Structures are given as C-alpha cells and as structure tokens.
C-alpha positions as CSV (number, residue, x, y, z in Angstrom):
1,M,72.8,-7.8,-42.1
2,L,74.2,-4.8,-43.2
3,A,78.0,-6.0,-43.7
4,E,75.6,-8.7,-46.3
5,Q,74.0,-5.5,-48.2
6,M,76.7,-3.9,-47.9
7,E,78.4,-7.0,-49.9
8,I,75.8,-7.4,-52.3
9,Q,76.0,-3.8,-53.4
10,R,79.6,-3.5,-53.5
11,S,79.9,-6.8,-55.5
12,H,76.8,-5.6,-58.1
13,L,78.6,-2.1,-58.6
14,A,81.8,-3.3,-58.7
15,G,80.1,-5.4,-61.8
16,M,78.5,-2.6,-63.6
17,G,80.9,-0.9,-65.1
18,T,83.0,-4.2,-66.2
19,R,79.8,-5.1,-68.3
20,K,79.1,-1.7,-69.5
21,L,75.9,-1.9,-68.8
22,M,73.4,1.5,-68.6
23,P,72.3,1.3,-65.2
24,R,68.2,0.6,-65.9
25,S,69.3,-2.7,-67.7
26,W,71.8,-3.3,-64.9
27,L,68.9,-2.8,-62.2
28,L,66.4,-5.1,-64.5
29,G,69.2,-7.9,-64.4
30,L,69.4,-8.1,-60.7
31,D,67.8,-11.0,-58.7
32,P,64.9,-10.1,-56.6
33,L,66.7,-10.7,-53.4
34,Q,69.5,-8.9,-54.0
35,F,67.8,-6.1,-55.7
36,E,65.9,-5.7,-52.7
37,A,69.0,-5.9,-50.6
38,T,71.0,-3.3,-52.3
39,A,68.1,-0.8,-52.8
40,R,67.0,-1.0,-49.3
41,G,70.2,-0.4,-48.1
42,L,71.1,2.9,-50.5
43,S,67.5,3.7,-49.2
44,D,68.7,3.4,-45.6
45,R,71.6,5.7,-46.2
46,F,69.6,8.0,-48.2
47,R,67.3,8.0,-45.0
48,E,70.2,8.8,-42.9
49,W,72.2,11.5,-45.4
50,L,68.8,13.5,-45.2
51,R,68.2,13.0,-41.4
52,R,71.9,14.7,-40.5
53,R,71.6,17.2,-42.8
54,Y,68.2,18.3,-42.9
55,R,65.7,19.7,-40.2
56,M,61.2,19.6,-40.2
57,L,59.8,23.0,-39.6
58,C,55.5,22.7,-39.9
59,F,53.7,25.7,-40.1
60,S,49.8,26.0,-39.4
61,A,47.0,29.3,-40.0
62,H,45.8,27.9,-36.5
63,N,47.2,27.1,-33.2
64,D,44.4,25.7,-31.5
65,I,43.7,22.1,-33.2
66,L,44.1,19.8,-31.2
67,L,44.9,16.9,-33.6
68,M,48.0,18.9,-34.8
69,W,49.7,19.1,-31.1
70,S,49.1,15.6,-30.6
71,H,51.0,14.8,-33.6
72,Y,53.7,17.1,-33.5
73,A,54.3,18.6,-29.5
74,D,56.1,15.9,-29.0
75,A,54.4,14.8,-25.4
76,H,53.8,18.3,-24.6
77,R,57.0,19.5,-25.6
78,G,56.4,21.6,-28.4
79,I,55.9,25.2,-28.5
80,C,54.2,27.7,-30.8
81,L,55.9,30.5,-32.5
82,I,53.8,33.2,-34.0
83,F,55.1,34.8,-37.1
84,D,54.0,37.2,-39.8
85,A,53.3,35.8,-43.3
86,K,54.0,39.0,-44.9
87,D,57.7,38.5,-44.0
88,P,59.3,37.5,-47.6
89,V,60.6,34.5,-46.2
90,I,57.8,33.0,-44.5
91,G,55.3,34.5,-47.6
92,M,57.0,31.6,-49.7
93,A,55.5,29.0,-47.5
94,R,52.9,27.2,-49.5
95,K,49.4,25.5,-48.3
96,V,49.6,21.3,-48.3
97,N,47.3,20.0,-49.7
98,Y,45.8,16.5,-47.9
99,P,43.9,14.4,-50.6
100,D,41.2,12.2,-48.7
101,A,42.7,9.0,-50.8
102,Y,46.2,7.8,-50.9
103,P,47.9,7.7,-54.1
104,V,47.8,4.9,-56.8
105,F,51.0,4.0,-58.4
106,G,50.4,2.2,-61.3
107,N,52.7,-0.1,-63.5
108,V,55.6,-0.8,-61.2
109,H,56.6,-3.6,-62.2
110,T,60.3,-3.6,-62.5
111,P,63.0,-3.2,-60.0
112,I,63.5,0.6,-61.5
113,D,59.6,1.6,-60.9
114,M,60.0,-0.1,-57.4
115,L,63.2,1.7,-56.6
116,L,61.8,4.9,-57.8
117,V,58.6,4.8,-55.7
118,T,60.3,3.0,-52.4
C-alpha cells in the first residue's frame, strides 16, 4: 500500500511542475482518492520526521493526580522530577488550557482545507 501511495504522490508532484499550477490549484484538481492517498503519505512521513527529532516532556504543578499518572506513567515506569519554577528555562513553560468542548472546524470543503486540519 505504501508503494502505491508513493507512486501516486510522485506522479502528481511531477505533474505539478510541468503544468505550472499553483499548489492550491494543483490540490483542488486532484481526484479525491488520489488526494487522500497523497495527504496520508505526507502526514505519515511528517509524523515520522517529528517522532525522530522531538520528544515530549510534560510538567504539572501537582504530583498527586491519579489520572495524570494513569495516562503518562507508562505502566508504573514513569518518574517524578521536581523543578524550581524560578529557573529561567523552566519558567518559560505555560499552563495548557483544556476546553470543555472540542474545537469545530468550519468551511472544510476543499482538499487543501482538509490537509491543513488533518
């Protein structure tokens, strides 16, 4: 399946240069199935690129939240470190705002819109 996705992507990227279309025009002209395969392939490769280069570190003002430990402790293999919030680097951390409702994306009608919110 991946080889098929790569071939679709390669053929469309090659055609983009010969037709001299702007990227938005090119995306709007894609067949929906071909666009989906191309977007999925790009998304998978982007996730892999991020996974290889970056790591996640989460902080909490509280160390006794059972639900937090259930999600992040990796079957009791997690650790708890204490940091001084007055440290300039640690002090740059900002509180995450968790809204009660999921965000709603409106006007997702074109392939380029779908790619941007995927």
